[in-house]
N, C-alpha and C positions, 0 to 999 in steps of 0.2 A: 626316402622319396623327397624330391625337392618340393618346396612350398608351392611353386607355380604348377607343378604336375599334380600335386594333391588337390589344389583348388580346381584344376581342370577335371579331375576325376569326380569330384563332388558335383560340379556343374553337370557333368554327363549323367550322373545318377538322378539328379533332380529333373533334368530334361526328359530322361527315359520314363520316369514315373509320371510326369505330366502328360506324356503322349498316351498313357493308359488311363488318363482321367483321375489320377490321384488327387486328393483334396487335402486341405489343411496342412500344407507343407511347412515344416519348420527346420531351419538349419541352425544348429547351435555350435558355436566355437568354444570348445572346452578349455579350461585353464591348463597351464603347464603342469605336467606331472599327472594328468588325468589318464584314464585307461585308453583314450583315443583323442585325436585332434578335433574331429567333427562328429557330431551326432545328427543324423538326418532322419526326420520323422514324417510319415505320410499316413493318410487314412484311405481306406477302400470301403466301398458300400457293402460288399458281401465277400465271402471267402474266395469265390472265383476271381473277383477283381483283385483282391489282395495277392493271390498267386500270380495273376497276369502281370501285376506291377513288379513283383519280385523277379519274374522271368525276364521282363524287359530290361530291368536294371542290370541283371547278370549278363544278359546278351550284349548290351551296349558297352559295359565295362570290360568284357572279354575281348572286345575289339582293340582295347588298349593293353591287353595282356594282364588284366587284373581279374583274378578269380577270388572268390571269398575264402577266407581262412576257415570260416565256420558258417553254417547255414542251419537255422533253427526254426521250427514251427511251421514249415511249409505245408505239411500234410493236412493239418487242421485248418490253415488259412485264416486264423483269427489274429495272429501276431507273428509275422515273419521277421527274423533278424538275419541280416547279412553282414558279417564281420570282415571288413577289409583291412583290419589292424589300424591303419592311420585314420580311417573313418568307419562308422557303423551306420548302416541303413536299417531302419525299423519301419515296417508297414503294418498298420493296425486295422482291424475291423473297427468301425466308428465307436461301437459300444466299449470295446476293450481300451481304446485310446482314452475315452473319458474316465473309465474305471481306474486305469493305472496312472494317468495324468503325469507322464514323464516331463512334460513342459514345466510343471510346478516343481517337480523333484529337482530338476536341473535349472532352476530359475536364476542361479548365479552365473550361468554360462551366457556368453554374449550371443545375442540373436543376430544372424547374418542374413543379408538379402542376396539374391542372385547378382545384382549389380555390384555388390561389395566383392563377390568372388571374381567377377570379371575384371575389376580394377587391379592394377598392379599393387602388390603388397608394399607397404611403406616400410622402409628400413631406417633405423636411426643412424645417421651419419656422424661418426665421431671425428672431431677436429683433432689434428695432431697437437700434442702438447707444445706450448711455446717455450722457447729457451730464453732464459734471462741472460742478457749480455753481461760480461764482466764489468763493463763501464757502469752499468746501472747498479750493480751490486756495490761497487766502490763508492758511489755517491750516497748511498743510503747510510743514515746515521747508525752507529752501533747501538745495540740495545743495552740499557743499563741493567746491571745485576741488582737484585733486591738485597738489601742489607741483611746479613745473617742475624737471626734472633738468638739471644743468649739462651742456653739450655736451662731448663727449670731444675731446681734441686728438689729431691724428694721431700715431701712434707714431713716434718718431724712431729710426730704425734705420740701419744702414750704407748701405742703398740710398737712403734718403731724403736723406742728406747728400752722397753721392758723385755727381759729375757727370762726364760724359765730357769728357776734355780732348782737344783737337785739336792 
């Protein structure tokens, strides 16, 4: 999935959750090589609201052709996980969110705001390597070679001269 499409899907998930009054939203951009690119966390006040938030996120993302690879915890409504592979949405009952404290667990992840997702991703632009002209090379002074150091002779000590006699 392209970076802009991924960001659009995360925005859609956040917007869908907010329409169902999800609170304490956190969007975490994970490090390269992590299990997912984004981790999106929400709170719901009760199990019914947690389920309603999950339903709305699924419904809105289905309009983009996105269905979760995995859906966990829906029946209990205390902690629902929707795994979209490139991003994971987790909706907690407020008590469970405080207990598991995933924000602290993933504190190394970069916190992202909705405005950051809407902005175009910045890409590092590489400049082409400059070629050195032959004229510039010819003008440069040749490097002097370091004088070769004489080789050291092995130290002649009592061990070097003595040989075992049989």
